[in-house]
C-alpha positions as a Markdown table, in Angstrom:
| # | Residue | x | y | z |
|---|---|---|---|---|
| 1 | Met | -75.4 | -70.8 | -10.1 |
| 2 | Ser | -78.3 | -69.5 | -8.5 |
| 3 | Ala | -81.3 | -71.0 | -6.7 |
| 4 | Thr | -83.5 | -68.7 | -8.9 |
| 5 | Asp | -82.4 | -70.1 | -12.0 |
| 6 | Leu | -83.2 | -73.5 | -11.1 |
| 7 | Ala | -86.5 | -72.9 | -9.6 |
| 8 | Thr | -88.6 | -73.2 | -12.3 |
| 9 | Ser | -86.4 | -76.9 | -13.9 |
| 10 | Val | -86.0 | -78.6 | -11.2 |
| 11 | Gln | -88.1 | -82.0 | -10.8 |
| 12 | Val | -88.5 | -84.6 | -7.6 |
| 13 | Ser | -89.6 | -88.1 | -8.3 |
| 14 | Val | -90.3 | -90.6 | -4.6 |
| 15 | Arg | -90.3 | -94.1 | -3.5 |
| 16 | Gln | -93.5 | -94.4 | -1.3 |
| 17 | Thr | -93.9 | -97.1 | 1.3 |
| 18 | Asp | -95.8 | -99.4 | -0.8 |
| 19 | Glu | -93.0 | -99.1 | -4.0 |
| 20 | Cys | -95.2 | -96.9 | -5.8 |
| 21 | Val | -93.1 | -94.0 | -7.1 |
| 22 | Val | -94.7 | -90.8 | -7.4 |
| 23 | Glu | -92.6 | -88.7 | -10.2 |
| 24 | Asp | -91.5 | -85.4 | -11.4 |
| 25 | Leu | -93.4 | -83.0 | -8.8 |
| 26 | Glu | -92.5 | -79.6 | -9.3 |
| 27 | Trp | -89.3 | -79.2 | -6.3 |
| 28 | Ala | -90.8 | -76.2 | -4.9 |
| 29 | Ser | -94.2 | -77.4 | -3.9 |
| 30 | Ala | -93.3 | -81.1 | -2.8 |
| 31 | Pro | -95.2 | -81.6 | 0.2 |
| 32 | Leu | -91.7 | -82.3 | 2.9 |
| 33 | Asp | -94.9 | -85.2 | 4.7 |
| 34 | Leu | -94.2 | -87.3 | 1.4 |
| 35 | Leu | -90.2 | -86.4 | 1.2 |
| 36 | Arg | -90.3 | -87.7 | 5.5 |
| 37 | His | -91.7 | -90.8 | 4.4 |
| 38 | Ala | -89.7 | -91.9 | 1.4 |
| 39 | Gln | -88.1 | -95.1 | 1.2 |
| 40 | Pro | -84.8 | -95.2 | 0.1 |
| 41 | Trp | -84.3 | -94.6 | -4.0 |
| 42 | Arg | -82.0 | -97.3 | -4.9 |
| 43 | Thr | -81.5 | -100.8 | -3.1 |
| 44 | Phe | -78.3 | -102.0 | -2.2 |
| 45 | Arg | -75.8 | -103.1 | -5.0 |
| 46 | Trp | -73.5 | -106.1 | -4.6 |
| 47 | Tyr | -70.8 | -107.1 | -6.5 |
| 48 | Lys | -67.4 | -109.2 | -6.9 |
| 49 | Gly | -64.9 | -106.6 | -5.7 |
| 50 | Gln | -67.1 | -103.6 | -4.7 |
| 51 | Gln | -65.2 | -100.8 | -2.8 |
| 52 | His | -68.0 | -100.0 | -0.2 |
| 53 | Tyr | -69.2 | -101.4 | 2.5 |
| 54 | Ser | -73.4 | -101.3 | 2.7 |
| 55 | Gly | -75.7 | -102.5 | 5.5 |
| 56 | Thr | -78.3 | -101.0 | 7.9 |
| 57 | Tyr | -78.1 | -98.8 | 11.2 |
| 58 | Trp | -80.3 | -99.3 | 13.7 |
| 59 | Ala | -80.9 | -95.2 | 14.5 |
| 60 | Ala | -82.3 | -94.6 | 17.5 |
| 61 | Thr | -83.6 | -91.0 | 16.2 |
| 62 | Val | -86.1 | -92.9 | 14.2 |
| 63 | Arg | -86.3 | -96.3 | 15.9 |
| 64 | Asp | -85.5 | -98.4 | 13.1 |
| 65 | His | -82.8 | -99.6 | 10.8 |
| 66 | Val | -81.5 | -97.0 | 7.8 |
| 67 | Ile | -79.6 | -97.9 | 5.1 |
| 68 | Tyr | -75.9 | -96.8 | 3.9 |
| 69 | Glu | -74.3 | -97.8 | 0.9 |
| 70 | Ser | -70.0 | -96.7 | 2.5 |
| 71 | Arg | -68.3 | -96.7 | 6.0 |
| 72 | Leu | -68.3 | -93.0 | 5.4 |
| 73 | Glu | -72.0 | -92.7 | 4.9 |
| 74 | Leu | -72.2 | -94.9 | 8.4 |
| 75 | Ala | -70.6 | -92.2 | 10.0 |
| 76 | Arg | -72.7 | -89.7 | 8.8 |
| 77 | Leu | -75.5 | -91.6 | 10.2 |
| 78 | Leu | -73.8 | -92.1 | 13.7 |
| 79 | Phe | -73.7 | -88.5 | 14.0 |
| 80 | Ala | -76.9 | -87.7 | 12.8 |
| 81 | Asp | -78.3 | -90.2 | 15.3 |
| 82 | Phe | -75.9 | -88.3 | 18.0 |
| 83 | Thr | -77.7 | -85.0 | 17.5 |
| 84 | Pro | -80.5 | -84.2 | 19.7 |
| 85 | Ser | -81.4 | -81.8 | 16.8 |
| 86 | Val | -81.9 | -84.3 | 14.3 |
| 87 | Arg | -85.4 | -85.4 | 14.6 |
| 88 | His | -85.7 | -87.9 | 11.7 |
| 89 | Val | -83.7 | -89.5 | 8.8 |
| 90 | Val | -84.1 | -90.6 | 5.3 |
| 91 | Ala | -81.9 | -92.1 | 3.2 |
| 92 | Gln | -81.8 | -91.2 | -0.1 |
| 93 | Pro | -84.8 | -89.7 | -0.2 |
| 94 | Phe | -85.6 | -89.0 | -3.8 |
| 95 | Leu | -84.4 | -88.2 | -7.1 |
| 96 | Leu | -83.9 | -84.5 | -8.3 |
| 97 | Lys | -83.9 | -83.5 | -11.8 |
| 98 | Ala | -82.7 | -80.2 | -13.3 |
| 99 | Val | -82.1 | -78.6 | -16.7 |
| 100 | Val | -78.6 | -77.5 | -16.2 |
| 101 | Glu | -76.3 | -75.6 | -19.2 |
| 102 | Gly | -79.1 | -76.9 | -21.4 |
| 103 | Arg | -79.2 | -80.6 | -20.6 |
| 104 | Leu | -81.1 | -82.7 | -18.1 |
| 105 | Arg | -79.1 | -83.9 | -15.0 |
| 106 | Arg | -79.8 | -86.3 | -12.3 |
| 107 | His | -79.0 | -86.3 | -8.7 |
| 108 | Ile | -79.9 | -88.9 | -5.7 |
| 109 | Pro | -78.7 | -87.2 | -2.4 |
| 110 | Asp | -77.7 | -89.3 | 0.1 |
| 111 | Tyr | -79.8 | -88.1 | 3.7 |
| 112 | Leu | -82.2 | -86.2 | 4.4 |
| 113 | Leu | -82.0 | -84.7 | 8.2 |
| 114 | Leu | -85.1 | -82.9 | 9.5 |
| 115 | Thr | -84.0 | -81.0 | 12.5 |
| 116 | Asp | -85.2 | -78.1 | 14.7 |
| 117 | Asp | -83.7 | -75.5 | 12.6 |
| 118 | Gly | -85.2 | -77.3 | 9.1 |
| 119 | Pro | -84.7 | -79.5 | 6.5 |
| 120 | Val | -81.2 | -80.5 | 5.9 |
| 121 | Ile | -80.0 | -82.0 | 2.2 |
| 122 | Val | -76.6 | -84.4 | 2.8 |
| 123 | Asp | -74.6 | -85.8 | 0.5 |
| 124 | Val | -71.4 | -87.8 | 1.4 |
| 125 | Lys | -68.1 | -87.7 | 0.0 |
| 126 | Pro | -64.8 | -88.4 | 0.6 |
| 127 | Arg | -62.4 | -85.2 | 0.6 |
| 128 | His | -60.1 | -86.3 | -2.3 |
| 129 | Arg | -63.2 | -86.5 | -4.5 |
| 130 | Leu | -64.3 | -83.1 | -4.0 |
| 131 | Glu | -62.5 | -81.2 | -6.2 |
| 132 | Arg | -63.3 | -83.4 | -9.5 |
| 133 | Pro | -65.0 | -81.3 | -11.8 |
| 134 | Lys | -68.1 | -83.8 | -12.1 |
| 135 | Val | -68.2 | -84.3 | -8.4 |
| 136 | Ala | -68.3 | -80.6 | -7.9 |
| 137 | Phe | -70.6 | -79.5 | -10.9 |
| 138 | Thr | -73.3 | -82.0 | -9.3 |
| 139 | Phe | -72.8 | -80.8 | -6.0 |
| 140 | Ala | -73.1 | -77.1 | -7.1 |
| 141 | Trp | -76.5 | -77.4 | -9.1 |
| 142 | Thr | -77.7 | -79.7 | -6.2 |
| 143 | Arg | -76.7 | -77.0 | -3.6 |
| 144 | Ala | -78.4 | -74.3 | -5.6 |
| 145 | Ala | -81.6 | -76.3 | -5.9 |
| 146 | Val | -82.1 | -77.4 | -1.9 |
| 147 | Ala | -81.6 | -73.6 | -1.8 |
| 148 | Ser | -84.2 | -72.2 | -3.9 |
| 149 | Arg | -86.7 | -74.2 | -1.3 |
| 150 | Gly | -84.7 | -72.2 | 1.6 |
| 151 | Trp | -83.1 | -75.5 | 3.0 |
| 152 | Cys | -79.5 | -76.0 | 4.2 |
| 153 | Tyr | -77.2 | -78.1 | 1.7 |
| 154 | Glu | -74.3 | -79.8 | 3.2 |
| 155 | Val | -71.3 | -82.1 | 1.9 |
| 156 | Trp | -69.8 | -84.4 | 4.4 |
| 157 | Ser | -66.3 | -86.0 | 4.1 |
| 158 | Glu | -64.3 | -87.4 | 7.0 |
| 159 | Pro | -64.5 | -86.2 | 10.6 |
| 160 | Asp | -61.7 | -85.7 | 13.2 |
| 161 | Pro | -61.3 | -89.1 | 13.7 |
| 162 | His | -61.1 | -89.1 | 18.0 |
| 163 | Glu | -64.5 | -87.6 | 17.2 |
| 164 | Leu | -66.0 | -90.6 | 15.2 |
| 165 | Glu | -64.2 | -93.2 | 17.5 |
| 166 | Asn | -66.3 | -91.3 | 20.7 |
| 167 | Val | -69.2 | -91.3 | 19.1 |
| 168 | Arg | -69.2 | -94.8 | 17.8 |
| 169 | Phe | -68.1 | -95.5 | 21.6 |
| 170 | Leu | -71.4 | -94.4 | 22.6 |
| 171 | Ser | -73.9 | -95.3 | 20.0 |
| 172 | Gly | -73.4 | -98.6 | 21.8 |
| 173 | Tyr | -75.5 | -96.9 | 25.0 |
| 174 | Arg | -78.0 | -95.5 | 22.7 |
| 175 | Arg | -81.1 | -97.7 | 23.3 |
| 176 | Asp | -83.2 | -96.1 | 25.7 |
| 177 | Trp | -85.0 | -99.0 | 26.6 |
| 178 | Leu | -82.0 | -101.1 | 28.1 |
| 179 | Phe | -81.4 | -98.4 | 31.3 |
| 180 | Asp | -83.4 | -98.2 | 34.2 |
| 181 | Pro | -85.9 | -95.4 | 34.2 |
| 182 | Gly | -85.4 | -94.6 | 38.1 |
| 183 | Leu | -81.9 | -95.0 | 37.7 |
| 184 | Leu | -81.7 | -92.0 | 35.0 |
| 185 | Asn | -83.8 | -90.0 | 36.7 |
| 186 | Gly | -81.7 | -90.3 | 39.6 |
| 187 | Leu | -78.7 | -89.1 | 37.7 |
| 188 | Arg | -80.4 | -86.3 | 35.8 |
| 189 | Ala | -81.4 | -85.4 | 39.7 |
| 190 | Cys | -77.8 | -85.0 | 40.4 |
| 191 | Glu | -75.7 | -81.8 | 40.2 |
| 192 | Leu | -73.2 | -83.1 | 37.1 |
| 193 | Glu | -72.0 | -79.7 | 36.0 |
| 194 | Gly | -68.2 | -79.9 | 36.4 |
| 195 | Leu | -67.6 | -83.5 | 37.0 |
| 196 | Ser | -65.2 | -86.0 | 35.9 |
| 197 | Leu | -66.5 | -89.3 | 34.2 |
| 198 | Arg | -65.0 | -90.9 | 36.8 |
| 199 | Glu | -66.8 | -88.5 | 39.9 |
| 200 | Ala | -70.2 | -89.1 | 37.8 |
| 201 | Phe | -69.4 | -93.1 | 37.4 |
| 202 | Arg | -69.2 | -93.0 | 41.6 |
| 203 | Leu | -73.0 | -91.8 | 42.1 |
| 204 | Leu | -75.6 | -93.5 | 43.6 |
| 205 | Pro | -73.1 | -95.6 | 45.9 |
| 206 | Gly | -76.4 | -98.0 | 46.2 |
| 207 | Cys | -76.8 | -98.7 | 42.4 |
| 208 | Pro | -74.1 | -101.3 | 40.8 |
| 209 | Arg | -71.5 | -99.3 | 39.6 |
| 210 | Pro | -71.4 | -101.1 | 36.0 |
| 211 | Leu | -75.3 | -99.8 | 35.6 |
| 212 | Val | -74.3 | -96.2 | 36.5 |
| 213 | Lys | -71.9 | -96.1 | 34.4 |
| 214 | Ser | -73.7 | -97.3 | 31.7 |
| 215 | Ala | -76.5 | -94.8 | 32.4 |
| 216 | Val | -74.2 | -91.8 | 32.7 |
| 217 | Leu | -72.6 | -92.8 | 29.0 |
| 218 | His | -76.3 | -93.3 | 27.8 |
| 219 | Leu | -77.2 | -89.6 | 29.2 |
| 220 | Leu | -73.8 | -88.4 | 27.5 |
| 221 | Trp | -75.3 | -89.9 | 24.1 |
| 222 | Ser | -78.8 | -88.4 | 24.6 |
| 223 | Gly | -77.3 | -84.9 | 24.9 |
| 224 | His | -78.3 | -84.4 | 28.8 |
| 225 | Val | -74.6 | -83.8 | 29.0 |
| 226 | Thr | -71.6 | -82.8 | 27.1 |
| 227 | Thr | -68.4 | -83.3 | 27.0 |
| 228 | Glu | -65.0 | -82.2 | 24.7 |
| 229 | Leu | -64.8 | -85.6 | 22.3 |
| 230 | Asp | -61.7 | -84.1 | 20.1 |
| 231 | Arg | -59.7 | -86.6 | 22.1 |
| 232 | Pro | -59.9 | -89.8 | 23.4 |
| 233 | Leu | -62.7 | -90.2 | 25.9 |
| 234 | Ser | -61.1 | -90.9 | 29.3 |
| 235 | Ser | -62.6 | -91.3 | 32.9 |
| 236 | Gly | -61.0 | -87.9 | 33.5 |
| 237 | His | -63.3 | -85.9 | 30.7 |
| 238 | Val | -65.7 | -83.4 | 32.5 |
| 239 | Leu | -69.3 | -83.4 | 31.8 |
| 240 | Arg | -70.8 | -80.3 | 31.0 |
| 241 | Arg | -74.4 | -79.5 | 30.9 |
| 242 | Ala | -76.4 | -79.6 | 27.7 |
| 243 | Ala | -77.1 | -75.8 | 26.9 |
């Protein structure tokens, strides 16, 4: 299934901030600014015996709450919020429609990420469901539609558990207004390259160590420094300057 085959048939509908719906725009020419300010297409669905856990996550990237409909979607949100190149996040950004194999198909992607490298459309799905024919078919034509605009498409499944736990832990330090700007500037002026977290926590001896520790972890969250996250975070982790 090629992007060219879909280019003339794909339409998009968007829910605006005033709850008005803009319907059936040509996908190829729908303004990115309209999509950027879209409201979630669906509202929360609550019912007895529900298998998912819906909620809202306060994302530092957008300084506002973003919805999720499962714990796996929340995990993707955490990673998006942790990635410095991600500048904006929109949940359930639009409804796509396309005629594929003679039938009208519909799909609501999970997230639109606006990044330094361009827009990324994300669908979140557990790995064990990716081979189901209906899921594979939907993702195939969605990928082709996204590619027709020259955008990236991502299907995201369960991440490395250690990395997820580390990102979840660091997200507790994402709220920048909680940190003393002078303390942060003092740490930024230090040579952090090659220091272990233990050593970094002992910098600025004139400041209370708990505040220094929290500020170092905020710098790690915000991307000022990096470290390996594929094993449980410890005081022995070595810091590196962000590229």
